N, C-alpha and C positions, 0 to 999 in steps of 0.2 A: 746710746743716746740717739734720738732721731732728730732729723733736721726740721725746719719749720715750713717745709713745702708740702702743700696738699697734693694728693695724687688723684687722678681720675679713677683709680681703682677703688671699688667699694670695699670697706672694711668694717671692723667693729671696734674702733678705738673710742676714745672719749669725745672726739670732735663730731658733733651732730651736723649732718648735711641737709637732710630733707626727709619728708614723708613720701611713701608711695603706697598705692593700694595693695592689699594682701592678695596673693595669688595662691591657689591650692598648692600645697607642698612647701610653702615658706615656713621658716622656723617661727613658731608662735612665741618664742622668748622675746622677739623684737616687736611684737604688737604693742602699739601705744594705746594703753587702755583708757587713758584720759580722753584721747581723741575719739575712741570708740564710744565712750560715755556721752560725748557731746553730739556725735553725728550718727550713731548706730551703724557705722561702717568700720571695717577693719583697715587700719593703716599700719605699716611697718615704719619704725625709725630706721633711717639709713645714716651711716657714718662714713667719714672720709679717712682713709689711712694717711698718716704722715710719713713721708719718705725721706731717706737720706739722699743728699745731693752731693755728688763729687764734681768739683769744679777743676777742670784741667786748663792751665794757662800755658800757652805756647809762645815762647819768646825767641825771636829771630836775633841771633848774636853774630851774624855774618859781618864782614868788613863794610858792606854798604850801609850798615846801621850806624857806623861811626861818623856819617856825614853830618856836618854842622854848617848851617848857612852863615854867611858873613854877619858878624855882629851878634850872633846868637850864642849864649853861653852853654846851651844844652844840645847834645847830639840827638839823632833819632833814637838811639839806644837808651839814652837817659830818659826820654819821654816814654818809651815803651816800658822801661823798668818802673817808672812812677805809676803808669796806668795799671801794670800788673800788680804792683803793691796795693793800690787802691782797691782793685777787684778782689784780691786775696783777703784784704781786711774786711770788706763787706761780707764775703762768704763766711769767714771765721766768726764774725759777729752773729751770724745766723746759725751757728753750730754746724756748718757744712765743712766737709773735707776739701782741702785745696792741694793740688799737685802741680808741679812745674816741669815743663819740657823745654830744653833749649836746643835750638837747631842753628846750624850754619852750613847750609848745603846738605849736611847729613845730621842725624841725631847726635847730639853732644852729651847731654845730661838728662836724667829722668829722676825727679824727686816724687815718690808715690804720694797719693793724697793722704793728708793727715789733718786732724782737727786741732793740732797743737801748733801755735805760732813758733817759727824757728828763726 
C-alpha cells in the first residue's frame, strides 16, 4: 500500500503531473498523441510517484514532563501524549506508518513504524 504523499521524483504511476516537451532519446510510449494532434509538437506525459511516509513520534517521558501548573488537571506529559495521539491518528488516516520513540535522558522504548493502530 502506498501513502498519499506525492514525491518530487518523476515516475510512471497513474497520477498525471504535467506535460514536457519531447527530447531525443525519451521513451515514445509516453508521448501524448492528443496534444501532438492539436499542436504538431511532441509532448510527454509526466507522472508523480506516490510515496510511503513513515512518521516517527518522539515523546519525552522524563520526570520534568510530570510538571503540572497549579489548578491545571493535565501535566506536560499528558499534553504531549494527546498531541502524539492526534498526529498518529492523522498519519494513519492517510495510510502512513507511525512509529514511536520514548526518551527520558536516554532511549527508553522504540515501536517501529506500522500502519496498524495499536
